[in-house]
C-alpha positions in Angstrom: -13.4 -2.6 6.1 -13.3 -0.8 2.9 -10.5 1.9 2.6 -13.0 4.2 0.8 -15.0 4.3 4.0 -12.1 6.1 5.7 -12.0 8.7 2.9 -15.7 9.4 3.4 -15.2 9.9 7.1 -12.3 12.3 6.5 -14.5 14.2 3.9 -17.4 14.4 6.3 -15.1 15.7 9.1 -13.6 18.3 6.8 -17.0 19.4 5.8 -18.1 19.7 9.4 -15.0 21.8 10.2 -15.7 24.1 7.2 -19.3 24.6 8.3 -18.1 25.3 11.9 -15.7 27.9 10.7 -18.3 29.6 8.6 -20.8 29.7 11.5 -18.1 30.9 13.9 -16.8 33.8 11.7 -20.1 34.8 10.0 -22.6 34.3 12.8 -23.4 38.0 12.8 -24.4 37.9 9.2 -26.4 34.7 9.6 -28.8 36.1 12.2 -31.7 35.2 10.0 -30.9 31.5 10.1 -33.4 29.9 12.5 -35.7 32.9 12.5 -37.5 32.5 9.2 -41.3 32.9 8.9 -42.8 29.5 9.6 -40.4 28.5 12.3 -42.4 27.5 15.4 -41.7 29.6 18.5 -43.7 29.3 21.7 -42.8 31.3 24.8 -44.6 31.0 28.1 -43.7 32.2 31.6 -41.6 29.2 32.5 -41.6 27.3 29.2 -40.1 27.8 25.8 -40.3 25.7 22.7 -38.6 26.3 19.4 -38.7 24.2 16.3 -37.1 25.7 13.1 -39.1 23.7 10.6 -38.8 26.2 7.7 -35.0 26.6 8.4 -34.7 22.8 8.3 -36.5 22.6 5.0 -34.4 25.3 3.4 -31.1 23.8 4.6 -32.3 20.4 3.3 -33.0 21.7 -0.1 -29.7 23.5 -0.3 -27.7 20.5 0.9 -29.5 18.3 -1.6 -28.8 20.7 -4.4 -25.1 20.8 -3.5 -24.9 17.0 -3.3 -26.7 16.7 -6.7 -24.3 19.1 -8.3 -21.2 17.4 -6.9 -22.5 13.9 -8.0 -23.4 15.2 -11.4 -20.1 16.9 -12.2 -17.6 14.7 -10.4 
């Protein structure tokens, strides 16, 4: 196994911890996340369905931009 693989796993783990800390401490300021216009929300008497499609697209674009910037400058 390649030693660089371990470094990538550590980096991904640290990134996940950082995102978890941000969500934990700033969840009151991130109330809009998951409630954007275009997110699909269906509520019935005994059934609920929620699919945050626009939120997924926005997060995907932001993550791709961050990855592109990191790869370009490092």
